[in-house]
C-alpha positions in Angstrom: 180.0 182.4 97.3 180.5 185.8 95.6 182.7 187.2 98.4 186.5 187.3 97.6 189.7 188.5 99.2 189.3 191.6 97.1 186.2 192.5 99.2 188.2 193.3 102.3 186.8 196.6 103.6 183.3 196.0 102.2 180.2 195.2 104.1 179.3 191.5 103.6 176.6 189.0 104.6 177.7 185.4 105.2 175.7 182.3 106.0 177.6 179.6 107.8 176.8 176.1 108.9 177.4 175.6 112.6 178.7 172.3 114.1 175.1 171.7 115.3 173.9 171.6 111.7 172.0 174.9 112.1 172.7 178.0 110.0 173.7 181.4 111.2 174.2 184.7 109.4 177.0 187.2 110.0 176.7 190.7 108.6 179.5 193.3 109.0 182.6 194.7 107.5 185.1 192.1 106.1 188.3 193.2 108.0 190.6 190.5 106.8 190.9 187.1 105.0 193.9 185.2 106.1 194.6 181.4 106.0 191.0 180.8 104.9 189.6 182.6 107.9 187.4 185.6 107.3 187.3 188.2 110.1 184.0 190.2 110.2 183.4 193.3 112.4 179.7 193.6 113.3 177.9 196.9 113.8 178.2 196.3 117.6 182.0 196.2 117.3 182.2 192.5 117.9 184.6 190.6 115.7 183.6 187.2 114.4 186.1 184.8 112.7 184.5 182.5 110.2 186.5 179.6 108.6 186.0 179.5 104.8 185.0 175.9 104.9 181.8 176.4 106.8 180.5 179.3 104.7 177.5 178.2 102.5 176.7 181.6 101.0 178.0 185.1 101.0 177.6 188.4 99.2 178.7 192.0 99.4 175.8 194.2 100.7 175.1 198.0 100.8 176.4 200.0 103.7 174.4 200.0 106.9 171.7 202.6 107.1 172.3 205.5 109.5 171.2 205.0 113.1 167.8 206.4 114.0 167.5 209.2 116.5 
């Protein structure tokens, strides 16, 4: 994973493995990284907490494109 604690404030994309064995992606701004839990704020305003141990891939991504009219 190329996301680090230094990336707080950046937009990131994370792939996590759920307890069911399926994979799920989370994209948003990395708000915090404390006690091996990453807190991501999605474009909708929803906050998602992702434990470091279930992340299988992650990277910093460009800012979201502006909303269409």
